[in-house]
C-alpha positions in Angstrom: 106.9 107.6 110.0 109.2 104.9 109.2 111.2 105.7 105.5 111.3 102.4 103.8 112.9 102.6 100.5 110.9 101.0 97.4 112.0 100.7 94.1 109.3 99.4 91.4 110.9 98.4 88.0 108.9 97.3 84.9 111.2 97.1 81.6 108.4 97.6 79.3 105.0 99.0 79.3 103.3 95.9 77.5 100.2 94.0 78.9 99.4 96.5 82.3 96.2 94.9 83.8 93.1 97.6 83.8 91.1 97.2 87.0 88.2 99.9 87.3 87.0 100.9 91.0 84.1 99.9 92.8 81.2 101.6 91.7 80.8 104.8 94.5 84.8 105.0 94.0 87.1 107.8 91.9 90.7 109.0 91.8 91.2 112.2 92.0 94.7 114.8 92.3 95.5 116.9 95.5 94.6 120.3 95.8 95.3 123.2 97.9 92.9 122.5 100.8 93.5 118.8 100.8 96.1 119.3 103.9 93.4 118.4 106.8 92.2 115.5 104.2 95.5 114.3 103.7 96.0 114.4 107.7 92.5 112.6 108.3 93.6 110.0 106.3 97.2 109.8 107.6 95.7 109.8 111.1 92.6 106.9 110.4 95.8 104.4 109.2 97.6 104.9 112.3 100.6 107.1 110.8 99.9 109.5 113.7 97.7 109.9 116.8 95.8 112.8 116.3 95.0 115.5 113.0 97.0 117.9 114.5 100.2 116.3 114.2 99.9 115.0 111.0 99.2 118.2 109.9 102.4 119.7 111.4 104.1 116.7 109.8 102.3 117.5 106.5 103.7 121.0 106.6 106.9 120.0 107.7 107.4 118.1 104.7 105.4 118.8 101.8 105.0 122.6 102.8 107.1 124.2 100.7 106.0 121.5 97.7 102.5 122.4 97.5 102.5 122.8 94.1 104.4 119.2 93.4 101.9 117.3 95.8 99.4 118.1 93.0 101.0 116.0 90.7 102.2 113.4 93.4 99.6 112.6 95.8 96.4 111.0 94.4 93.1 110.5 96.9 90.8 107.9 96.1 
């Protein structure tokens, strides 16, 4: 997986537009047990050739940070 540095800056929080999700969609935070779902999404996006490869990466990158994933990873 290629790492690309990204920095987004907004000097104020005024006039931030609000958008609604299309009907049938919702946003939720990662919870324990979502590792496979993460792997399925990443594989479907073409980041990995199979789910097992994605799961291996998940455990390597995030396995010791599951508590942080609960606040940083969102599913739509």
